[in-house]
N, C-alpha and C positions, 0 to 999 in steps of 0.2 A: 504493499499500498504505500503510494506515494502522496504528498501533500498532506502530512499529518503533523502535529505539533512536535512530537518525538523527533521525527526526521528534522524539523526546522532546528531544534535543539542541537542535532547532531552538525547540522551545517554551521552553527555558531561556534561549536568546539573546534570543529576543523578550522575555521577561520583563525580562532583563538591560538591554536597549536601551531599555525604558520606565521605567527608574530602580525597579523593586520590590525591596525589601529582603527577603531571603529568612529566614524565622525558623522555629523550632518552636513548638509550642503553649505551653510554658513561659512564652515571652517574647512570645506574641502578645496585643496589646491593639487592639480594635476601635475604641477612642477616639482613638487616636493619629492625627496627620496624617501624610499621606504614604502612598505606596504600599507595601503589605506582602502577601507572599504566602507561605502555608504549603503546603509540599509534603507531603502526608501519602501514606505508601505502607503498604498493607496485605499483608503477606507471608504469603498462604494458603498459598502452596507454592513451590517452586522458589526457595530462598533466594539461590542463585547468580546467578538474573536481578536480584535486588535488589542484589547486590554491583555488579554492572555499572552499574546505574543511579546508586548511590552514587559511583562513580567518575568517571563523567561530571559528576555535580553537583560533586564535589571539584575536577575540573579548570576547572569555571566558576564557583567559589566561590558555589555554592548549597548552603545548608543546608536538610536535610529531615528529616523524622520518620518513621521507620520503627517500624511496629507489627508484632509478632511473636506468632503462635500459639506455643502449647507444645507441640503434637503433633509428631509424625514429620515431617509433611509440610512444615512451614514453620520449625521450630526447629533452628538450626545454631549453637552456641555460637561457633566460631571466625569465622563469616561476622558474627554479630551483633557480636563484638569488633571486627573490622576497620572494619565501618561506624561504630561508636563512636567508634574511634581517628581516623576522618577528621573528626570533629566532628559528626556527625549526631546527632540526638535518639533515643532508642529509647522504645518504648511496648510496653505488653501489650495485645493483640488478644483479648480474652476471649470465652470461649463456655462458661463453667463451669455455667450453668443447663441448657444443652441435653446437656452431657456427664453432668451427673448425672442428669438424667431418663434417660439410656441405661443407665447403672449401677444404678439402683434399680428394683425390682420396683413393681408398681402399689401395691401395700399400703404399700410402704416410702414412697412419695410423699405419704402422708396429711399432713395438718396442715402444718406449716411444715417436716417433714423434708427435703424436696426442696431448699428455699432453704438450710437448715442444712448440707447436703452441699455444694451449690453455694458457698457461702460458704467453707466449709474449702477446696474445690478452688481457688478463686481465690487466697485466701491463700498455699497452698502454691505454686502456679504463680507468682505475682508474686515471691515469696520467692525462686525459682529463677532469674527473670530479673534480680532486683536483685543477685544474685550476680556478674553480669557488668557491669551497667550500674544506676545510681541512678534507677530509672523513678520518674517523677512524672507520666506520662501514660497514659491508657487508653482503649481504644476498643472497642466492642461488634462481634464478628463476627456477621454475619447468620444463619449455620446455616440456610439456607433450606429443609432437609429436615426441621428441627425445628419442631413447633409451639409451642415456647417461645422468647419472645423475651429474650435475655440481659440486657437492660436492666433487666427487672422484679426482677432481685436487688436494686436499689437502693431497692426500696419497703420493703424489711426490713433493709436495712443501709446503712452509708456507706463509699463507697470513700475519704472524706477522712481516715479513721481510719489509713490507710496511707501518708499523706502526697501523695497524688495531688492534684494542683491542676487537672486538666482532663481531663474526658469530652467530647468534642466535641459528642455528642449532647446533653449535659445543659448545657453551659456556654458555647458559642458562640452570641452573637445573631446569627442570620441575616437579621435585618431591615438589618444593617450590613456583612453578609459575603457575598460571592456564594460559593456551595458547589457545586463542579463535581466530578462522579464519573464515572470510566469503567466504572461498573457496567454489566454487559451488553455490554462492549466497544463501548460507545457513550457518547455526552456527553448523550444526551437520551432515554435508555431508562428512561422511567417504568414502563412495563407489564411489563419484564422486571426490575424493581427491588422485591424483596419487602420489605426491611428498612431500606436506606439512604436513608430519605425520612421524611416527618412521620409522627410516631408516632400509634398510634390514640387516645391521649389527650390529643393536643394540642387547641388551638381549632378549633372547627369539627366536631369529633368527639364531646368531652364537654363539660362545664362548666369549662373551663379550669382556675384554681387550685383550684378545688373538687375537681376529678378528684384533685389531688395531696395533699389534706390526709392526713396520716398517712404520707407516704412520708418515709424516712430522707434522702433527698436529694432536694430539689424542683428541677427544671429551671428555668433562667433563662427569663425572658419572651422570646420570639421564638427561642429554641432549636428544634432539630429535635422535641424532646420536648413543645414548648409553642409551637407556630408561631403568630404573630400574622397578622393579614391583610397588613400590611405585609411582614413576613418572607415570605409566600407569594408575593406580587406580585413580589416582588425576585427570588426564584428562578425565577419562572415567565418573566420577562423575558428570560432568557439561555439559549437551546438552541442547541447546536450541533452540526451534522450530521457533524463530522470534526475530528480535531485541527488540520488545516491552516485550517479556518474558524476555529477558537478563535485560532490564531497570528495570522491575518490581522486578527481583532477586537482583537487585543492591540496591533499595530502602529499600528493606526487609533485606538487609545485609547478605544474605545467599551465598556470593560468597568470595573467600580468599581475602586476603588483597593484595598480589602481583598479578598483571595480565598484560599480553600482549594480546593487541586487534589488530589483523592483518586484515587490509582491502585494497581492490582494488578500488581506488576512481572512475573507470570507472564504477562502478556498482551503485552508490549513484547519483541520479538524482531525482529533483522534478517533477516527472509525466512527461507526454507527450510522445512524439515519442522516445527520447533517453531512458526513462524509459522502454517503451514496447519494444523496440528492445534488450537491454540488457537481459529483461527476456527471450524473445524468444531465443535467440542466446545462454544464458546460459544453458538454457533447453536442447537445440541441443548438446552443448559441453558436458553436464553431462551424457548424454546417450552415447556418444563416449567414454568418460573416462571409463565407466563401463565395455563397451566392450574390451578397452585396457587393463584393469586391470586384465580383465578374460583371455585374449588371451596371454599375455605375461608371459613367464616362468621367465624373468629376466628384470630387468630395467637398466642394466649395459653396455651392449655392449661389452661383452668379449665373 
């Protein structure tokens, strides 16, 4: 059985044994020497699962970065505060562009009204989260059923105005950092991954830097939003069929010194009905995502 809390504990123990230092995104620097890992958790739903993971990390002296949505499914003030009190970093997992699109009529989306609404929602939601924790890190929620990519908000506005120092898709150079995600309940699920991957504006899709002329936030070279051939090659070199395979490679010392491991806490359960339910539902979602990726000519909504 993969994706259990026991296996997650084993993953942390393996990282500890190889001397990886656990950091949040605020303190992460890919240029430093030594082994560094960022544990990123996107809390899409079931915040109690996130709390279980945070307690395991606290026990093993592993700092992590927990990114919360503001909807009912993933937002729990008491859980967020308890996780923050353990010393973990809190980030905002934003989806304001896709939410704004659902709230506005087709006519109301004309011009820049959609982005104005999304920006206003972002500011309000970030303010609510900052009432609990001084958030300086944000990350896009994929919103796979929406045609809108939430990252496009930063074409017209800047998240740096809010004191945000890191949006991983914009600010992390993946030519120097291995990025692993359990999206699709796999570590190698490209086909079932609609958004947590290279962006359509990245090198190889458009004209690189020229594509981002006029954007308020320009992504770093090598980031997921502006991938280089070197970054693509690094990410393509490491595909793991299971968490146990990942753990084995950590012990063997065959993975890079800088790693980001992105997980979704609702996927990690110690057996029983919750584990089986997540397995079945994720397999269904993966099939739907493949269909969506084949049927959509764009993911932009333009």
